[in-house]
N, C-alpha and C positions, 0 to 999 in steps of 0.2 A: 494020544501019544504023538510026539513030534517025530517025523521021519525025514531027517535031513537028506536022504537019498532021492527024495522026490523033487529036489530043486536042481537047477542047472549048474550050481556051484557048490563048493564045500563051505559049510558053516564053520566059523571059529568056535572054540570052546565057549567063549563068552556069549556068542549068539545062541548057541544051543542051550546054554544054561538059562538065558533070558526067555527063549521060546518055551522051554519046559516050565519055567516059573509062571509065565503068562497063562499057559494052558492049565496049570494047576489052579491058579487064581480064578480063572473063568469057570472051571468045573466046580470048585468048592463054594463059590459065591453065586453060582447060576447066573453069570453075567457074560453072555456070548459076545457082547460088544462093550467092553469096559471104556469108561471115560478116560481122557488124558490124565486126569488127576489120579485115577486108579492105576494107570500105567506107571506114573511117577512113583506111586506108593510101592509098586512091585520092584521097580528099580532101586529104590531106597532100601527095601528089605534085602536086596542082594548086596548091599554095602556101597552102592554108588553114591558119591558126593561130588559136588563141584569143587575142584581144587585148582582150577586154572581160569584165566580170562577166557571169555567167549571168543569164538572164531567164526568165520563165514560158514554157512551151511554147505554140506557137500551137494553136488548135483549140477544141473545145467546153468542155473541162474547165478551169474557172478554178481557180487555185491549184495547178496541177501543178508540181512541181519539174522542172527541166530534165532531170535524169536519169530522171525518172519514178519516183523512189523516195521513199517517205515518209522524211523525215529521222530520224524516231524509230526506224526500222529500222536505220539505219547509225550512230546515235549511241548509245554505250554508256549504260546506265542509271547514275544517280548512285550513288556508293559509299554503302553503308549504314553509319551511324554509329558 
């Protein structure tokens, strides 16, 4: 059971719903450490869908891509002439 009172801040309703869904998934599937793909499955089961363009990640690092990957890594180099 998720106990939001054990944290130093108040959780939003969305955060509480997500934590409860993850806890349920982990218990029902005996997966104490779900993969990121499984986390995404849980999010989708809650109805979350991408509806907007990506933005920078929150946190300390300014200029981080949403996926956390440098675009130059995934973009092929230009063809040589």
